[in-house]
Biotite code that builds the C-alpha atoms (Angstrom):
import biotite.structure as struc

atoms = struc.array([
    struc.Atom([0.259, 3.374, -58.349], chain_id="A", res_id=1, res_name="MET", atom_name="CA", element="C"),
    struc.Atom([0.462, -0.056, -56.948], chain_id="A", res_id=2, res_name="ASP", atom_name="CA", element="C"),
    struc.Atom([-0.063, -1.288, -53.575], chain_id="A", res_id=3, res_name="SER", atom_name="CA", element="C"),
    struc.Atom([3.641, -1.010, -52.687], chain_id="A", res_id=4, res_name="GLU", atom_name="CA", element="C"),
    struc.Atom([3.779, 2.673, -53.703], chain_id="A", res_id=5, res_name="ASP", atom_name="CA", element="C"),
    struc.Atom([0.704, 3.441, -51.580], chain_id="A", res_id=6, res_name="GLN", atom_name="CA", element="C"),
    struc.Atom([1.984, 1.950, -48.383], chain_id="A", res_id=7, res_name="ASN", atom_name="CA", element="C"),
    struc.Atom([4.783, 4.511, -47.819], chain_id="A", res_id=8, res_name="PRO", atom_name="CA", element="C"),
    struc.Atom([2.230, 7.244, -48.489], chain_id="A", res_id=9, res_name="VAL", atom_name="CA", element="C"),
    struc.Atom([-0.432, 5.630, -46.383], chain_id="A", res_id=10, res_name="MET", atom_name="CA", element="C"),
    struc.Atom([2.419, 5.146, -43.657], chain_id="A", res_id=11, res_name="ASP", atom_name="CA", element="C"),
    struc.Atom([3.308, 8.920, -44.098], chain_id="A", res_id=12, res_name="GLN", atom_name="CA", element="C"),
    struc.Atom([-0.341, 9.982, -43.532], chain_id="A", res_id=13, res_name="ASP", atom_name="CA", element="C"),
    struc.Atom([-0.909, 7.748, -40.530], chain_id="A", res_id=14, res_name="LEU", atom_name="CA", element="C"),
    struc.Atom([2.085, 9.199, -38.954], chain_id="A", res_id=15, res_name="LYS", atom_name="CA", element="C"),
    struc.Atom([0.681, 12.785, -39.490], chain_id="A", res_id=16, res_name="ARG", atom_name="CA", element="C"),
    struc.Atom([-2.665, 11.715, -38.102], chain_id="A", res_id=17, res_name="LEU", atom_name="CA", element="C"),
    struc.Atom([-0.868, 10.319, -35.074], chain_id="A", res_id=18, res_name="GLU", atom_name="CA", element="C"),
    struc.Atom([1.025, 13.368, -34.508], chain_id="A", res_id=19, res_name="VAL", atom_name="CA", element="C"),
    struc.Atom([-2.235, 15.479, -34.706], chain_id="A", res_id=20, res_name="ARG", atom_name="CA", element="C"),
    struc.Atom([-4.152, 13.277, -32.492], chain_id="A", res_id=21, res_name="VAL", atom_name="CA", element="C"),
    struc.Atom([-1.235, 13.458, -30.003], chain_id="A", res_id=22, res_name="ASP", atom_name="CA", element="C"),
    struc.Atom([-1.303, 17.069, -30.240], chain_id="A", res_id=23, res_name="ASP", atom_name="CA", element="C"),
    struc.Atom([-5.163, 17.348, -29.587], chain_id="A", res_id=24, res_name="LEU", atom_name="CA", element="C"),
    struc.Atom([-4.864, 14.977, -26.649], chain_id="A", res_id=25, res_name="ILE", atom_name="CA", element="C"),
    struc.Atom([-2.064, 17.146, -25.057], chain_id="A", res_id=26, res_name="HIS", atom_name="CA", element="C"),
    struc.Atom([-4.300, 20.270, -25.706], chain_id="A", res_id=27, res_name="ALA", atom_name="CA", element="C"),
    struc.Atom([-7.192, 18.943, -24.098], chain_id="A", res_id=28, res_name="VAL", atom_name="CA", element="C"),
    struc.Atom([-5.379, 17.790, -21.448], chain_id="A", res_id=29, res_name="THR", atom_name="CA", element="C"),
    struc.Atom([-3.979, 21.464, -20.728], chain_id="A", res_id=30, res_name="LEU", atom_name="CA", element="C"),
    struc.Atom([-7.377, 22.908, -21.339], chain_id="A", res_id=31, res_name="LEU", atom_name="CA", element="C"),
    struc.Atom([-8.599, 20.477, -18.595], chain_id="A", res_id=32, res_name="LYS", atom_name="CA", element="C"),
    struc.Atom([-6.256, 21.760, -16.153], chain_id="A", res_id=33, res_name="GLU", atom_name="CA", element="C"),
    struc.Atom([-6.850, 25.320, -16.827], chain_id="A", res_id=34, res_name="GLU", atom_name="CA", element="C"),
    struc.Atom([-10.461, 24.946, -16.678], chain_id="A", res_id=35, res_name="ASN", atom_name="CA", element="C"),
    struc.Atom([-10.085, 23.042, -13.348], chain_id="A", res_id=36, res_name="LYS", atom_name="CA", element="C"),
    struc.Atom([-7.547, 26.043, -12.090], chain_id="A", res_id=37, res_name="ALA", atom_name="CA", element="C"),
    struc.Atom([-10.395, 28.595, -13.370], chain_id="A", res_id=38, res_name="LEU", atom_name="CA", element="C"),
    struc.Atom([-13.295, 26.807, -11.426], chain_id="A", res_id=39, res_name="ARG", atom_name="CA", element="C"),
    struc.Atom([-11.386, 27.019, -8.380], chain_id="A", res_id=40, res_name="LEU", atom_name="CA", element="C"),
    struc.Atom([-10.265, 30.566, -8.665], chain_id="A", res_id=41, res_name="LYS", atom_name="CA", element="C"),
    struc.Atom([-14.056, 31.308, -9.480], chain_id="A", res_id=42, res_name="GLN", atom_name="CA", element="C"),
    struc.Atom([-15.134, 29.739, -6.339], chain_id="A", res_id=43, res_name="GLU", atom_name="CA", element="C"),
    struc.Atom([-12.637, 31.698, -4.255], chain_id="A", res_id=44, res_name="SER", atom_name="CA", element="C"),
    struc.Atom([-13.775, 34.935, -5.834], chain_id="A", res_id=45, res_name="LEU", atom_name="CA", element="C"),
    struc.Atom([-17.485, 34.252, -5.282], chain_id="A", res_id=46, res_name="VAL", atom_name="CA", element="C"),
    struc.Atom([-16.461, 33.451, -1.611], chain_id="A", res_id=47, res_name="ALA", atom_name="CA", element="C"),
    struc.Atom([-14.583, 36.577, -1.470], chain_id="A", res_id=48, res_name="GLU", atom_name="CA", element="C"),
    struc.Atom([-17.528, 38.468, -3.084], chain_id="A", res_id=49, res_name="ARG", atom_name="CA", element="C"),
    struc.Atom([-19.868, 37.202, -0.356], chain_id="A", res_id=50, res_name="ALA", atom_name="CA", element="C"),
    struc.Atom([-17.644, 38.002, 2.226], chain_id="A", res_id=51, res_name="GLU", atom_name="CA", element="C"),
    struc.Atom([-17.501, 41.411, 1.161], chain_id="A", res_id=52, res_name="LEU", atom_name="CA", element="C"),
    struc.Atom([-21.022, 42.027, 0.567], chain_id="A", res_id=53, res_name="ILE", atom_name="CA", element="C"),
    struc.Atom([-21.509, 41.057, 4.373], chain_id="A", res_id=54, res_name="GLU", atom_name="CA", element="C"),
    struc.Atom([-18.924, 43.312, 5.659], chain_id="A", res_id=55, res_name="LYS", atom_name="CA", element="C"),
    struc.Atom([-20.265, 46.134, 3.434], chain_id="A", res_id=56, res_name="THR", atom_name="CA", element="C"),
    struc.Atom([-23.766, 45.538, 4.763], chain_id="A", res_id=57, res_name="GLU", atom_name="CA", element="C"),
    struc.Atom([-22.461, 45.648, 8.344], chain_id="A", res_id=58, res_name="LEU", atom_name="CA", element="C"),
    struc.Atom([-20.677, 48.828, 7.822], chain_id="A", res_id=59, res_name="ALA", atom_name="CA", element="C"),
    struc.Atom([-23.787, 50.330, 6.142], chain_id="A", res_id=60, res_name="LYS", atom_name="CA", element="C"),
    struc.Atom([-25.946, 49.215, 9.377], chain_id="A", res_id=61, res_name="THR", atom_name="CA", element="C"),
    struc.Atom([-23.155, 50.696, 11.690], chain_id="A", res_id=62, res_name="ARG", atom_name="CA", element="C"),
    struc.Atom([-22.984, 54.064, 9.733], chain_id="A", res_id=63, res_name="VAL", atom_name="CA", element="C"),
    struc.Atom([-26.772, 54.395, 9.566], chain_id="A", res_id=64, res_name="GLU", atom_name="CA", element="C"),
    struc.Atom([-27.148, 53.703, 13.294], chain_id="A", res_id=65, res_name="SER", atom_name="CA", element="C"),
    struc.Atom([-24.241, 56.320, 14.124], chain_id="A", res_id=66, res_name="MET", atom_name="CA", element="C"),
    struc.Atom([-26.400, 58.988, 11.790], chain_id="A", res_id=67, res_name="ILE", atom_name="CA", element="C"),
    struc.Atom([-29.546, 58.157, 13.580], chain_id="A", res_id=68, res_name="THR", atom_name="CA", element="C"),
    struc.Atom([-27.604, 58.453, 16.919], chain_id="A", res_id=69, res_name="HIS", atom_name="CA", element="C"),
    struc.Atom([-26.254, 61.924, 15.709], chain_id="A", res_id=70, res_name="LEU", atom_name="CA", element="C"),
    struc.Atom([-29.599, 62.956, 14.787], chain_id="A", res_id=71, res_name="LYS", atom_name="CA", element="C"),
    struc.Atom([-31.286, 62.057, 18.052], chain_id="A", res_id=72, res_name="SER", atom_name="CA", element="C"),
    struc.Atom([-28.404, 64.113, 19.674], chain_id="A", res_id=73, res_name="MET", atom_name="CA", element="C"),
    struc.Atom([-28.996, 67.104, 17.582], chain_id="A", res_id=74, res_name="GLU", atom_name="CA", element="C"),
    struc.Atom([-32.722, 67.124, 18.540], chain_id="A", res_id=75, res_name="THR", atom_name="CA", element="C"),
    struc.Atom([-32.161, 66.618, 22.254], chain_id="A", res_id=76, res_name="SER", atom_name="CA", element="C"),
])
């Protein structure tokens, strides 16, 4: 093959590479957006979990207090 025959082949290879790079850039962009959304969701869930733990502890304390109160009424 002389250089004139190789030029169209190189152009075609370069075009395929360009398309592939564009596809990868698009995929990376989508993954970054998804990652950001997942991190925000995780932060929200962590905050919600902390709130639920706090509410559970409060409920536990109140129930224990009621049990103690009922036991003291029982012995009176």
